[in-house]
N, C-alpha and C positions, 0 to 999 in steps of 0.2 A: 696526912691529915694530923693536925695537932693544934696546940694552943695559939699558934701564930698564923694559921691558915687564912683567917679573915683579913688580917693585916696585909698579908701577901697579895690576896685578891684585890684589896682596895688600892694598894700600891700599883699593881699592874693595870687595873682598869683606869686609874687616874692618868697614867702615861698614855693609854690608848685614847681616852676621851680628849685629853689635851692635844694629841696629834690629830685627831679627827676635826676638832674645832679649827685648828691652824691649817688644815688640809695638807698635812705633812705625812710622809711615810715613816713607819718605824722600821729600822733595819732588822732583818730577820736574823735570828741567832740559831746556829746549828749545834749549840752546846747541849749535849744529852747528859742526863744524870748518869753517874757510874752504875754499872750493873753489879749489884751487891747480892744477887740471888744465891751464889755459892757461899756467901759468908753468913747467911741467915741460919739461925738455930731453931730447931723445933722442940717444943717442950711436950708435945703429944707423943706418947710411946707408939712404936710401930705395932702393926698387927702381928700377933704371934702365930695364930692359925685360925682357919675357918673349918667348920665341919657340919655335917648333916647327920640325922639319925641313921641307923643301919638300914640299908635298902633304899635310901632316898638319895637322889642326886641334886646337885646345885641346879637351880632353874626349875625343878619339879614344882608343880602347883600344890600349895597347901590348902588353899580355899579358893575354889574356882567359881566362875560365873555359872549360874544354874543352867542346866541343859535346856535347849530350845527356848531361850529367853528372847523376849522382845522388849525393847526399851524405847521410850519416847524422848524427843529432844528436851533437854533440861533435867533429865534424870541422871543418876550417877551409877556407873558400873565399876566394880572393883574386883580384883583378884590378888591373892597373896602367894608369893613364891618363896621357896627355900633359897636363901641368898647368902651373900658374903659381905664383908665390910667394904663399903664403897671407896675407902682410902687405899685399897689395894691397887686400883687404877681409877683415876678420876674421869676417864673416858672423855677427855677434853675434845677429841676429834670424833666423838660418838655420842651415845645417849644411854641412860639407864632405863628409860621407859619409852615405849612406842605404841601408838594405836595404828593398826593396819586395817585397810579395807580390801575386801575381795573384789578384784577386777578381772572377770573371766576366770582363768585358772591361776592367776598371780595375786599375791598379797602386796599391796602398795602402801608405803608409809604415808599417813596423813597428819598425824600429830605426834610431837615428841615432848620430852620433858622441859623444853623451853616455851611450851604453849601454856597459857594460863588455865586451860581446861583440864590438863593432865597433871596429876600430882604423884610424886615418888616419895614414899615414906619408908625409911629403913628403921628396923628395930631389932634389939636383942632381948630374949626372954629374961635374962639377968646379966649383970655386969661381967661376971666371970665366965659366962657361957660362950663357947666357940660357935654356937649356932645362931643364925639370924634370919630375919624375914624381910622381904620387900613387898610392900603393898602398893599397887598401882590403882589410882582412883581417877576415873575419867568422868567429868560432868559434860554430858553431850551438848555441844553448842547448838544454838538455834539454826545456824547455817550449815550444819553437818548434812552431807548427802545421805539419803536413805540407802541402806544396803546391809551387807554382812561385814562385821568387824571382829577383831580380836585384840587382846592386849599382849604385848611382848616385853619381856624384861631381859636386860643385858647386865652382866656383872663379871667379876674376876675373883676367884678364890685363891687363898694362900694355904698350901699344906704346911705341916710342921717342917718337913724337909723337902726341898725342891723349889721349883719356880712357880710363879703365878699362872693360873690357868683360867682362860676366859670361858664363859658359859652363857647360854640363853635359855629362856623358858617362855612358853606360849600358853595363853588361856584358851578355854573353849570358845568357839565362835558364837556370836550372838547377833541379833538383828536390831537395826535402828530404823524406826518407822517415821 
């Protein structure tokens, strides 16, 4: 995208419209743009390290859902977890946030961070702090099935020395009526 995007669209749509009016086919082109991914530079510095307070693990709940909570559709449930910088692993094949519903003895995923009802908010208490938090906020949709639910957070932490380690954290269960 850039200053000539509109001109490029107009040029290509003009070719397409002209061909459609004349009932002609436009020859397909299999020319792909070059892959420049390995040539890109990043100006954002890498993550140096993530940490938690003594005795606390990544994924531990900092602020949980109240015990024995009942929520109605349309209300918002949230929990905050001790977390790590999301840039450690973008979880492109996964998710940072999940809402799970109890089905018998098993927890099944019902909403994740690509659903409009679930929000993932990451924050650091200060710019130089290696500690961070992830808040999951779920606004219960009107079509949610009544039952027992929980919030689940996924992440990856980076120690000062060593490789990235994945973690998960789970909120207390709550009911949706």
